[in-house]
N, C-alpha and C positions, 0 to 999 in steps of 0.2 A: 484219683484218690484224694481224700481229705488230708490236710496237713495235720500232724500230731504235735501238740504242744506239751512239753514236759517241764516241770519246775522242780529243781532240787534246791532245798534250803539248807544252809550251813549256819551254825550258831555264830552270831555276830560278836566279834571281839574288837576288830578295828573298824574304822569308818568305811562305808561303802565306797567303791570306786566311782568315778564319773559315770553317769548312766545307771548307777545303782545295781544293775544286774548284767552279767555277761550274757549276751544273746548269741547262741551258737546255732547256725543254720547247717542243715545236712542235705545233700543230694544223694539219693539211693536209686539203685536199680532193683525192681521187685519182680523176681521170677522171669527174667529175660533169658531166652535161650542163648547158650554160649557163654554166659557169664555167671549163671546161678551158683555153680559149685564154688566159684571164687569170691563173689562179692554180694550175694543175694541179701536184700534187706531182711528177709525172714530168718536168716541164719547168721546175721552179723550185727544188726542195729543195736542190740543190748550191750555190745562191747563198750559203747560210749558211756553207758551207765556204770559199768564196772570200773571204767577209768575215773569217773567222778568219785566213786566210792574210795578208790585208791588215794586220790588227792585228799579226801577227808581224813583217811586213816593216817596219812603222813603229815597232817596239819599244815597243808599248803593252801594258800588263798583262804585262810580262815576268815569268816565274816562276809564272804562273797557268795552270791547266788548264781545259778546257772539255769538259763531257759533254753530249751531245745525246740527248734522248729524243723520238722522233717518234711521234705518234698521229694517227689520222684521224677527223675529225669529219664528213666527207662533206658539208659545207655544210648540216648539219642541226642545228637548235636543240637538240633533246633529246640527240642523240649528243654534241654539243659540250659540253653541261653535264656529262654523265657522264665524258667524256674529261678535262675540266678538273679534276674532282674527283680522278681518278686521278693526274693530273700533280702536283697540289698535295699530296694526302694520301699517295699511295702512292710516287710517284717523288720527292717532296719537292723539286720544282724551285725554283730561285731566281727565275726569270722565265719567263713564258709568251709565246712569239712566235706570234701568231694570236689569233682565227680570221681568215679572209680575206673573210668576207661579213657583211652587216649583222645579220641575224636571229640567227645563232649568237653574235654578239659580245655581245648583251645579257646572257644568263645568264652568259657567261664573265667579262665585266667585273664583274658582281655578285659572282661567286665569288672573283675576284681581290681584291676589296675585303674580302670575308669572311676570306680567308686572309692579307690584307695583303701580297700579292706583286705585283711589277711585272708589267704586261702591255703588250705592244706589238703593235698590229695593223697590217696592211698589206693591199694588194690592193683589194678591192671594198667595204671598210668605209667608206662615205661618208655614212652617216646623221648628220645634225646632232645627233640625240639622244645620240650617243655622246660628244659634246663636253662633256657636262655634268660639270664637274669636281667639283661637289658630290656628285653621285650616283656618279661613277666616279673617285675621287681617286687611284687607283693606275695609271691608264691613260695610254699614249702612243699617238698615232695617226699613222702615216706617210702614209696616203692623204689626198688632198684631198677634202674633203666639200662638200656642196651649200652649206653656209654660207659657205665660202671663195669659192665661185663667185659667190654673191650679193654678197659684199663687193667682189670684183674687178669685177663688173658695175657696181656703184655708182661705182667709180673711173673706169671708162670713160665713164659718163654725165657725171660731173662734169668730166672732161677736155675734153669737147666742149660743155659748157654746156647739156646736155639735162636736163630735170627730170620728164618724163612719158613713160610707155610703156604699151603694151598687151601683155598676156600671153596667148598662145594655146597651149594644151597638149593633148597626146594621151596616151591611156592604152593605145595599141596596144602589145602585147607588154609589158604593165605590169610594170615593174621598180622601182616606187616612186619613180622619179626625178622625174617632173614634179610630182606632188602635193607631194612633199617640197620640191622647189625653189620651188614657188609659196609654200608656207608660210614658207620661209626668206627669200624675197624680202619677204614681208609683215612678217616680224620685223625684217629689215634696215631697211625703210622706217619702221617704228614707232620703231626705236632712233635713227636718224639724223635723220629728219623733214626730209629735203631732196629726196626723190623722191616721185613719185606714180604708183601703178599705176592708171591711169585706167579700165582694163577688164580683166577676166579671162574667157576663154571656152574651153570644152572643144571640141576637134576630135573629133567622133564619126564623121563620114563622111570616110574617107580617099581617096575618089575625087577626081578633078580637080574635079568639080562641087561636091563637099562642101567642098573646100579653098577654092574660089572664093567660096562663100557666106560662109565665115568671113572671108576677106580683105575682102570688101565690107563686112561688119559691122564688122570691126576698124578699117578705114580711116576710118570715121566717128567713131572715138574717139581716134585718134592716128596719127602717121606713123612713130614708132619702135616696131616690132613685134618682140616676143620670142617666137619659136616654140620649143616644147619637144617633142622627139620622143624615142623610145626611144634608149637609150645606144649610143654607138659609131658612129652614122651608117651603120649596116649594113643598113638595110631600104629605103633609097631614098626615104624620106619627105621628107628635107631637099631632095632633088633635085626631087621632085614639087611641093613647096611653091613653090620658087623658079621652076620652070618655069611653074606657073600664074600666079605673080605677073608674070613677064616677058611672058606671052602676053596678059595682060589689063590692062596699063597701070599696074601697081603697083611699078615699079622706076625711077621717075623720081628726080630729085634730091631730091624731097620725102621719100623713104622710106629708112629704114635697117632692116635685119633683123639682130638680134643673137641668135646661137645660143649659149646657155650649155650646156656639155656635159661630163660626166665620161666616162671611158673613151674619150676621143677625141683625135685629133690634128688636128682641124679640117679643113683643106683637103687632108689626106692621109689616106686611108682604108685601113688595113691589110687585106690579103686573106689567105686561107689559102695557105700555102706561102711566105710572106715577101714576096709582091708587094704593090703598092699601086695604088689608083685615086684619081681626083679625085672629089669629091662631085657634080659636074655630069655625070659619066659614068653612063650607065644601067647598072645592076647586071647583070652576067652576059650582056650582049648585044653587047659590042664597040662600036666607034664608031657613033654614031647622029646623024642630022642635028639632032635635038632637043638634043644635048649643047651646042651653041653657044647655043641659046636659054636653056637653064638657066644657062650660064656668065654670060650677061648679068645674070641675077638675082643670082647669087653675087657679082657685082661691087659690089652694094649691101649686102653682108653683112659681119659681124664675128663671128668665133668666139672664145669665151672657154672654154678647155679646160684639162685637166690634163696634156696630152701623154702620157696613159696612164702617168704616173709616171716618164717617161724624160727629161724636160727636152729640151735640145737634143741630138738623137740624132746621134752621129758615129761615126767608125770605132772609137773606144774602146768604145762600147756594143756594136757588132757583134761585136767580139772577146769581150766579156763574154758575150754570148748564146751564142756558139760554145762557150765554156768551160763554161757551164752544162750544155749538152747532152752534151759530152764527159765531164764529171765524174760525171754521173748513171750512166754505165756502169762507173765505177771504184768501188773500195772507198772508203767503207763502204756506198754505196748499191747497187752491183752490179745496177743496173736494166738488164739486157741485153735479153732477149726481150720483157719487158713494155714496154720503151721503144724497140722497134725499128720500130714502125709509122711511116708518114709523118707522122702527126699529131704525133708527139713529136720531130720533128727541128728544131723552132723553139722557142726559149725562151718561156716564158709571158710575157705582156705585162708583168706586174708583178713579174717575178723580180728586177729591180733594186731594188724596194722591200724585198724580203726581205733582200737583201744589206745595204741601208741600215739595216734594223731591227736586225740583228745587230751591224753595225759601230757604230751609235749606242749600242746597249747597252754595248759595250765602252768607248766614250768616256765614257759616264755612270758606269760602274763605276770608271774611272780617277779621275774627279773625287771620287766618293764615298769611295773607299779613302784618298785623300789627306786627307780631312776627318775621317772617322769610319768605320773599317772595319767596326765592329759594325752599321752601318746598311745594309750592302750588299744586304740583301733586304727592307728596310722599304719596302713599296709606296707608302705615303703620302708618304715623303720622296723617292721616286725621280723623279717628273716634272720637278722643278725642275732636275735635272741633265741633262735632255735639251736644254735651251736652248743654242744655239750654231750654228755653221755648219761645213760640211765639203763636200768634193767627193764627190758620190754616185757 
């Protein structure tokens, strides 16, 4: 695909920064299976323009221009590395926004350090390995990682005075989540030394009989059980687990089930077309008598989730989603025929994080330019300016 160059001009009041124009580079995945609903270019890219408009409305970085260069890594590690070199060496970008998935982020973060340029990633980049500030000192991460989930889990445990748990994990639809989460739980336990993972067991048989066998085994080791399944609560495994627990006497007041999950809204499961279902409802079959049995199980559960990067979703976010879709059809994106299918009529799940990444970059630049304009593209100096709060 050809790169897209976008120029936003802001009325000049102060002198231009060194370099005259902020050069923003983006790495996107375009219609890649497995990631489209979350980070597709066709349903997210215009969020960056919305962020620029917000900076203008708030009179931030007045007098500065923004140039966008968009390339496509297609969620592929090797392509991402090549595209990152192009952005840094050929397009001479001041910051790289992306990639949006874990594996491509590793070489891109390393290249950003080599070129000493800031990089801000969003979307599905949740690996705790990316949090290594010694290895990746020029990086900022907008997405919530499994390490953050582990820390939040600890807070819940301490709040209720619990200190032991059993970890049961599945590799069904392996997306690296559960093994990474298990490792991050163990790291968290070793660091704080106030919780105990009394048992860890892999769920290899996902039938009701297989899950019952695991429940029987786990219940002999503890009553606080932490099941880990594929991201997004989209395969019905959470429901099957709680249904088996409810049918076989594992949902008494003795038991608590804590589901730590990224790309999830917990008790609300987004469906294609913008609809939702509850996790105790059977996937794709309409109301079933067993839904009420599963509901009994979920009444003994706690979800710890990232809300798919959206926080408390209200009407303002719905308006944002609609604007993302509308603006993809407008200049400079001009995505008309390619964005006309029903799949592209709902904003990508993490489009809000792309907005926040660009907006946060603007806030950081505002601080850096006040202190030392010459450092505006110094990657190793950049992360400390990301600290702060704002309404995303």
